[in-house]
C-alpha positions as CSV (number, residue, x, y, z in Angstrom):
1,M,-16.0,22.3,66.8
2,N,-12.6,19.9,65.3
3,K,-15.0,18.4,63.0
4,K,-16.3,21.9,61.6
5,G,-12.7,23.4,61.5
6,F,-11.3,19.4,59.8
7,S,-14.7,20.1,57.4
8,F,-13.4,23.9,56.5
9,D,-9.8,23.1,56.3
10,S,-10.9,20.1,53.9
11,A,-12.9,22.6,52.3
12,M,-9.7,24.8,51.8
13,V,-8.0,22.0,50.3
14,V,-10.4,21.1,47.9
15,I,-10.6,24.7,46.7
16,V,-7.1,24.9,45.9
17,I,-6.5,21.9,44.4
18,G,-9.5,22.6,42.4
19,I,-8.1,26.2,41.2
20,A,-4.5,24.1,40.1
21,A,-6.2,21.8,38.4
22,I,-8.3,24.3,36.4
23,L,-4.9,26.3,35.5
24,V,-3.0,23.1,34.5
25,T,-6.2,22.1,32.4
26,Y,-5.7,25.6,31.2
27,F,-2.4,25.0,30.0
28,I,-2.2,22.0,28.8
29,Y,-5.0,23.0,26.9
30,D,-3.4,26.2,25.5
31,E,-0.4,24.0,24.3
32,L,-2.3,21.0,22.6
33,Y,-5.9,22.3,21.7
34,T,-4.6,25.8,20.7
35,V,-3.7,25.8,16.9
36,S,-1.7,28.9,16.6
37,K,0.1,30.6,13.7
38,K,3.3,29.5,14.7
39,R,5.0,26.6,11.9
40,F,5.2,23.6,13.3
41,S,7.9,20.8,12.8
42,E,7.0,17.2,10.6
43,D,7.9,15.7,14.7
44,E,4.7,17.7,16.3
45,C,2.4,17.1,13.4
46,R,3.0,13.3,13.7
47,A,2.8,13.8,17.4
48,S,-0.8,15.3,16.7
49,L,-1.9,12.7,14.6
50,T,-0.8,9.8,16.7
51,L,-2.7,11.9,19.7
52,T,-5.5,12.4,17.4
53,R,-5.9,8.4,16.8
54,T,-5.0,7.0,19.7
55,L,-8.0,9.5,21.4
56,N,-10.3,8.8,18.7
57,S,-12.0,4.7,18.7
58,V,-10.4,2.3,17.4
59,Q,-13.2,1.4,14.6
60,P,-13.1,5.4,13.4
61,A,-15.9,6.6,10.9
62,C,-17.4,3.1,11.2
63,W,-20.1,4.5,13.0
64,A,-20.7,8.2,12.2
65,K,-18.7,11.4,11.4
66,V,-16.0,11.3,14.5
67,A,-14.2,14.6,15.0
68,N,-10.6,14.8,15.8
69,P,-10.5,15.6,19.2
70,I,-7.8,17.8,18.8
71,P,-6.7,20.0,15.7
72,L,-4.2,18.9,13.4
73,K,-0.7,20.4,14.7
74,C,0.3,20.5,10.6
75,T,2.0,23.5,8.8
76,R,1.2,23.8,4.8
77,N,4.5,24.9,3.1
78,F,4.2,27.7,0.3
79,L,6.9,27.2,-2.1
80,M,7.3,29.2,-5.7
81,V,10.1,27.7,-8.2
82,K,11.2,30.1,-10.7
83,D,14.0,31.6,-12.3
84,Q,15.9,28.6,-11.5
85,Q,15.5,29.3,-7.8
86,V,13.4,27.7,-4.6
87,I,11.5,30.1,-2.6
88,F,10.5,29.0,0.6
89,E,8.0,31.6,2.8
90,D,9.6,34.3,0.9
91,K,12.9,32.9,1.7
92,D,15.4,31.7,-0.8
93,A,16.1,28.0,-0.5
94,T,17.6,26.5,-3.8
95,K,20.2,25.0,-1.8
96,L,18.0,22.7,0.1
97,Y,17.2,20.9,-3.3
98,S,20.1,21.9,-5.3
99,A,22.2,18.9,-4.7
100,A,19.7,16.6,-6.2
101,C,20.2,19.1,-9.9
102,P,23.5,19.3,-10.5
103,D,22.6,21.1,-13.9
104,G,20.9,23.7,-11.9
105,T,17.7,23.9,-14.0
106,T,14.1,24.7,-13.1
107,D,12.7,21.7,-14.5
108,C,15.0,19.6,-12.2
109,L,14.3,22.0,-8.8
110,A,10.5,22.0,-10.0
111,K,10.2,18.2,-10.3
112,H,12.2,17.7,-6.8
113,V,10.7,19.9,-4.4
114,V,7.0,18.3,-6.0
115,A,8.6,14.8,-5.1
116,E,10.1,16.0,-1.4
117,E,6.8,17.5,-0.5
118,M,4.6,14.8,-1.7
119,R,7.7,12.3,0.4
120,K,7.4,14.2,3.5
121,C,3.7,14.7,3.8
122,W,3.4,10.6,2.6
123,G,5.6,10.2,5.8
124,M,3.6,12.4,8.6
125,F,0.9,10.4,7.6
126,D,2.5,7.2,8.4
127,A,3.1,6.1,4.8
128,G,-1.0,5.7,4.4
129,E,-0.8,2.8,7.3
130,Q,-2.7,4.3,9.9
131,I,-6.5,5.7,10.0
132,F,-6.6,9.8,10.1
133,L,-8.8,12.7,9.0
134,Q,-11.8,11.0,10.7
135,Q,-14.5,14.1,9.5
136,L,-16.3,12.0,7.2
137,E,-20.5,12.3,6.8
138,V,-20.6,8.3,7.1
139,N,-23.9,6.5,8.4
140,A,-23.4,2.6,10.4
141,Y,-23.5,0.5,7.6
142,D,-24.4,2.1,4.7
143,V,-21.3,1.2,2.6
144,F,-24.2,0.8,-0.6
145,T,-23.7,5.1,-1.1
146,A,-22.0,7.1,-2.4
147,K,-20.8,8.2,1.3
148,D,-18.2,5.5,1.3
149,Y,-16.2,7.2,-1.2
150,Q,-16.5,10.5,0.3
151,R,-13.0,12.3,0.9
152,A,-11.2,14.3,3.6
153,C,-8.1,15.7,2.7
154,F,-5.0,17.8,4.2
155,V,-2.9,20.3,2.0
156,C,1.0,19.5,3.3
157,A,2.2,22.2,0.5
158,Q,1.3,24.5,-2.0
159,I,3.4,25.2,-5.2
160,D,3.4,28.0,-7.2
161,I,5.5,26.6,-10.9
162,K,6.6,30.1,-12.6
163,T,9.0,28.1,-15.6
164,E,10.0,29.0,-18.7
165,K,8.1,25.6,-19.8
166,P,5.9,23.6,-18.8
167,I,7.2,20.4,-16.9
168,E,7.5,17.0,-18.9
169,K,7.6,13.2,-17.5
170,F,6.8,14.5,-14.1
171,D,6.4,10.4,-13.3
172,E,9.5,9.5,-14.5
173,Y,11.2,11.0,-12.1
174,L,8.8,9.8,-9.5
175,K,9.7,6.2,-11.1
176,T,13.7,6.8,-11.3
177,K,14.8,9.4,-8.6
178,T,16.0,8.0,-5.5
179,F,15.8,9.0,-1.9
180,S,17.6,6.9,1.2
181,K,15.6,5.7,3.6
182,F,15.8,3.6,6.7
183,D,14.6,0.2,6.4
184,P,14.0,-1.3,9.9
185,T,14.3,-5.0,8.4
186,I,17.6,-4.6,7.6
187,K,18.7,-1.8,10.0
188,R,20.1,0.6,8.1
189,M,19.6,3.0,5.3
190,R,18.8,2.4,1.6
191,E,18.1,4.1,-2.0
192,V,14.6,4.2,-2.9
193,N,12.8,5.7,-5.4
194,Y,10.0,8.1,-4.9
195,Y,6.8,6.2,-6.8
196,T,7.5,2.7,-5.0
197,Y,8.0,4.9,-1.5
198,L,4.6,6.9,-2.3
199,A,2.5,3.6,-4.4
200,E,3.6,0.2,-3.4
201,N,3.5,0.4,0.7
202,Q,1.5,-2.9,0.5
203,A,1.0,-1.7,4.2
204,A,-1.3,1.2,3.5
205,W,-4.9,0.8,3.9
206,C,-6.2,0.9,0.2
207,D,-9.3,-0.8,-1.5
208,K,-8.4,-4.2,-3.3
209,S,-11.4,-3.4,-5.8
210,L,-9.5,-0.5,-7.3
211,V,-6.3,-2.2,-8.4
212,D,-6.8,-4.2,-11.2
213,S,-4.6,-3.9,-15.1
214,E,-5.2,-0.3,-15.9
215,T,-4.3,0.7,-11.8
216,P,-2.1,-1.4,-10.6
217,N,-2.4,0.3,-7.3
218,C,-4.4,2.8,-5.4
219,F,-2.1,5.3,-5.7
220,E,-2.7,5.2,-9.8
221,A,-6.6,4.8,-9.3
222,I,-7.0,8.1,-7.1
223,A,-4.8,9.6,-9.3
224,S,-7.3,8.5,-12.1
225,G,-10.1,9.3,-10.8
226,K,-11.7,5.6,-10.0
227,A,-13.3,5.7,-7.1
228,T,-16.3,2.7,-7.3
229,T,-15.9,-0.6,-6.7
230,L,-16.9,-3.9,-9.5
231,E,-19.4,-4.8,-6.7
232,A,-20.8,-1.9,-6.7
233,I,-21.4,-1.5,-10.4
234,K,-22.8,-5.0,-10.7
235,Q,-25.6,-3.8,-8.4
236,T,-26.1,-0.8,-10.2
237,I,-26.4,1.0,-7.0
238,L,-26.2,4.9,-6.4
239,L,-22.3,5.9,-6.9
240,E,-21.0,8.8,-6.3
241,E,-19.9,10.6,-9.7
242,K,-16.5,10.2,-11.2
243,R,-14.2,12.4,-10.2
244,P,-11.6,14.2,-12.6
245,D,-7.9,12.9,-13.3
246,V,-6.3,14.9,-10.3
247,R,-2.6,13.8,-10.8
248,P,-0.7,16.0,-13.7
249,V,1.6,13.9,-16.4
250,T,3.0,17.5,-17.1
251,I,2.9,20.3,-14.8
252,Q,2.2,23.6,-16.1
253,T,3.8,27.0,-15.6
254,G,1.9,29.2,-14.2
255,A,0.1,27.2,-12.2
256,T,-0.3,26.2,-8.7
257,Y,-0.6,22.9,-7.0
258,A,-1.5,21.5,-3.9
259,V,0.6,18.4,-2.2
260,T,-2.7,16.4,-0.8
261,Y,-3.1,13.8,1.4
262,I,-6.0,12.2,0.6
263,R,-8.5,9.8,3.1
264,R,-11.0,8.3,0.8
265,G,-13.9,6.0,2.3
266,T,-14.1,4.1,5.9
267,G,-12.5,1.0,7.0
268,S,-14.2,-2.5,7.6
269,C,-16.3,-2.2,11.3
270,D,-13.7,-5.0,12.3
271,D,-10.8,-2.4,11.8
272,T,-9.1,-4.8,9.4
273,K,-6.9,-4.0,6.2
274,G,-8.4,-5.9,2.8
275,G,-11.1,-7.3,5.4
276,H,-14.9,-7.4,5.2
277,K,-17.6,-8.0,7.6
278,T,-21.1,-10.1,6.9
279,V,-24.3,-8.6,8.8
280,G,-27.6,-10.8,8.0
281,G,-25.9,-12.1,5.2
282,V,-24.4,-9.2,3.4
283,T,-20.8,-8.4,3.4
284,F,-19.1,-4.8,4.1
285,D,-16.1,-4.4,2.2
286,Q,-13.3,-1.9,3.7
287,H,-13.2,1.1,1.2
288,L,-10.4,3.6,3.2
289,T,-8.0,4.1,0.9
290,N,-4.9,6.3,2.2
291,T,-2.8,8.1,-0.8
292,V,-0.9,11.3,-1.5
293,Q,-1.5,13.1,-4.5
294,L,-0.2,16.5,-6.5
295,I,-3.6,17.9,-7.5
296,P,-3.8,21.2,-9.6
297,A,-5.1,23.9,-6.7
298,D,-8.5,24.8,-8.7
299,K,-9.2,21.1,-8.9
300,I,-9.1,20.9,-4.8
301,G,-12.9,21.3,-4.5
302,Q,-13.4,18.6,-7.0
303,A,-11.1,15.8,-5.6
304,C,-11.8,16.7,-2.0
305,D,-15.1,16.5,0.2
306,T,-13.7,17.9,3.0
307,V,-10.3,20.0,3.5
308,I,-9.1,19.8,7.0
309,I,-7.3,23.1,8.2
C-alpha cells in the first residue's frame, strides 16, 4: 500500500511540475518568440540578434539554409522629411535632428536623418562584425554558383523625402559630418565621420575579392552593384546577374528610401573572416559581406533576394 501511495503521490508531483513547466514555457515563448506590433528598442533588437546568433550553429549557413530560431525583435522606423520638418511615426521629431542643422534647412535635415538611420542600423547589427540573417539558400560547398552571392536584407528604416529639390552630395555629407562614438581602445568618446564608421570597419565581414582601386571597401562594392569575384570571372562559371547601383549620390525628392542591412553570401566553413578552406584540392573562399545601404524602395526587390520581416 505504501508503495502504491508513494507512486500516486509521485505521479501527482510529476503532473504538477509538468503543468508548471508548460506554463513557464508558454510565457517564455510568448515573450521571446511572439513578435507583436509594439515598438522595440535598439537594445531589444540587438538582444534578439545576439540570442539568434547564440542559438544557431557556429558555422551558420555553411551547409544549408538556416532559419533564425526566434523572430527578430527589431522595429522598422518610418520617417518623413518635408518643409523643414522631420515626421517620425506621425509625430514631429524635428528637435531630435535640428541640433545638427543650425541653418534649419530641409536639405540638411534630410541628410542628417538618413545618415543617423544608417548609423543606428549598422550599430544594431554590431557594425558588420557578426553573422546574422541566416535565411539563405546555400548548398554544401556550392560556392561556385549564384547562390553564393544571395543577399538577405532587413529594412531598418523607411524614409519619405518630400523636399522642394533633390538632396545632392550625400556621399560628401557622410565623409565630412561626424558624430560622437565611444572608443574602447582609449576608453572615451571621440568624433568619427559617418563614412568611416559605415565603410571602413576592418573587423566587419567583407569579401576581399570585391575590393580594388575602384571600390576600396565592401561598402562601395555592394553599392556599385559589384557582386562577383575575380576568381569566378576567370573560371567563367555561373554568376549572378549584375545588380543595379543601389546607393544614390543624389536623393530624389518625392521618393521613398530604405535604410537596409544587407548580408551577402556565406562565410567560409571554418568561420574565419577572409579565410578559406581546401577540400580535394579545391579552395573555397569566404564570400560573406555585411553592409548597410540606402536603397530606393522600388529597388529592394532587385537589391535583395530575401527581406527578413
